[in-house]
Each structure stands twice: as structure tokens, then as C-alpha cells.
N, C-alpha and C positions, 0 to 999 in steps of 0.2 A: 421448932420443926419436929414433927413426930414421924416416926417411921413405922410403917406397917409391915406385915409379913413379906410382901413382895417389893418393898421399896428399899433401895440402897442409899446410904448417906455418903456423900463425898465431901471431903474437906478440901478446900483450896489451899495449896501450899503457901506458906508464909514467905515473906521476903528473905528471911534467913535461910530457909530450906532451898530456895531458888539460888541464892548466892553460893551455898555450899555445893549444890549440884553443878553449878557453872564452874566452880573452882576445881572440882574433881575432873570434870571433862577437860578443862585446860591442862591440868597436870598429866592426864592421859595423853593428850595430843603432844605435849612437850616431850614426855618420855618416849612416845612413839617416834617423834622426830629425831630425838637424840639417838635412839637405837638405829634408826635408818641411816643416819649420818655415819655412825660408828661402823655399821656393816658395809656401807659403801666405801668407806675409807679402808677398811681391812681387805676388801676385794681389790681395790686399786693398788694397795701395797703388794698383795700377792701377785698381781699381774706384772707389776714393775719388776719384782724380784725374779719371777719366772723368766721374763724377757731378758733381764740382765744375765741370768745364768745361761740361757740358751745362746745369747750373743757371745759370751766368753767361750762357750764350747765351740761354736761355729768358727770363731776367730782362731782358736787353737787348732781346729781341724784344717783350716786353710794353711796355717804355717807348716803343719805336719805334712800336708799334701804337697806343698812346695818343696819341702825337704825330700819327700819320696821321689818326686820327679827328678831332682838332681841326682840322688842316689841311683835311681834306675838308669838314667842317661849314662852315668859313669860305668855302671855294671854292663850295660849294652855295648859300650865302647871298650870293654876289657880293662878298664882302669880301676885301681884300688879305691876304696872309700876314702873320703877326706878325713884329715886328722881332727877336724872340728865340724860341728853341725853346719851344713851349708845354708846359705841364704841366696836367693836370687839377687844379682847385682845390678841388673839393667835398670836404669832410671833412678838410682838411689845416689844422693850426694853422700859425702863422707860422714857428716854428722848423723844423717838419718840411718846410714848403714851401721854406724857404731851403736846408736840407740837401739836398733833392732837386734844387733848381736847381744847387747847387754840384756835386753828383755828375754830373748830366746835362752841365753845361758841361765838366767834366774828362774825361768819357767820349765825348761826341759833338761832332763838328765840324758846325756849322750854317752853311750858306751863305745868309745873309739876302738876298743879291743874286741869287738864282736867277731865271731867266726864267720867270715864272708865267703869261705871257700865252698864252691858248689860240689855236689856229689853226695854229700850226706843227705839224710831224709828227715830233716827237722826244721822247725822255725827257730830263729834266734832273734832276740830283741836288739834293736839298734838304738832306739831312744824312746823316752816316755815322759809324760808330764811328771815333774818332781812331786807335786801334791795333787790329790784328786780334785776334780771339779765337783763342788758341792751343788746339789740341786734341791730346790724346795720341794718339788714333786719328782718322784722317781729316784732311783738309786744313784749314789755318787759314782763317779768313774773317771777314767783317764784315757787319753789317746796313746797308742803304742805303735811305733813304726817297727814292723818285723820284716825279716829277710827270710824267705823260704829257700833253703839251700838246695832242695831237690829241683826246683824250677828256675832259680836265679831271679825271682821276682820279689819286689818289695810291696808291702801293703800297709795301710794305716787301719788300725783296728780301734774300736771303742770297747774297752773292758770295764765292766762293773768293778767296783773296788774289791768285792769279795772274789771275783774271778782273777783280777790282777794279783791279789795276795796269794792265790793258789798257783798261778802260773809263772810268777816272777822268777823263781829259781830255775824253772824249766827253760824260760827264755833267756836266762843269764843276766837279768836286770837286778842289780843290787844297789839301790840308791843309797849313797853314803849319808850318814847323819851329818848335819851341818851345825851342830851345837857348839 
């Protein structure tokens, strides 16, 4: 076959070239599939961890809110705070109550000696999480139950760990080391 000035010559691919191109395409598809599976897996793990973190934080907030209600009720009735962190007792059998007390004592530091006398104008810490709640996204933090001596009201606060470290002495919360 002769080629002239305006004629192009095309070679047909050989069987080996076709097989090599097909092999490369398959490798790319397999690699793309593996990368997609890994990416989806990582996203699913992140979602599960974030949901777990938030569920733990919500559970802790509910326990602290229940304690706040008991403390506020006692305060409103003019009674002193309890010697141990209170738990709602209605509907709990003895075993469940004991389990909840152990769970609460292992999770929460309660300062039974907090200054609950009204009249001064500052907040005092009543109890807080012993360890900060770790979060995959967002800063670590802990719940703190505080008593405002000026108003006689209890409140549950979420403090970032950096803010807790700054305010712990001010609130009178000195968590003992358990080593």
C-alpha cells in the first residue's frame, strides 16, 4: 500500500495490543471499585463514630438533667443537697438502681462539699463528668452541674475541655486522680 501526500495509513491493532488495553481498563475499573468501597467504608465508620459520640453525650446530659431536677426540688423546698449524687427512684428495681448508681459514680465526679449557701454572687460546681467526652468532629467537652448562689438555681452546662480546664478551680471542681 502506498501512501500519498494526503493519505493516512492506519494500522489495525494486534490481538496483543487489544488484550493489553483490555487488561489496563480492567485494572482501572478494579482500582476505582476498591477506592469507592474504601471511601464508602470510611464514611460509614465516621457516621457510626459520630452517632456513638453524640448518643453518649445525650445520655450523659439526660442523667445530669435528672440530677439537676432533684437538686432544684430540694433547693426549692429549703432542704440541703444530698450526700450522694441523686437518682430518680420511681420505677427502678433494686438491681437496676444499684447498676445506675455504680454507672453514675464511675462517670460523674460529685463534690458533696460544694458551697450551696445562697447570697454570694458566683457559680459553684456541683458535679461534672470525670472524663471528657471525646468527639470525632468538634471539641471534646463535659457536662457540669453548677449552682448559682445568687439566684438559687441549678443549671447543666456543656463546657469545652479547654474552658473546663480554665474554670475548674473557679467552680471548685478538683477531680481527684484515681491512679
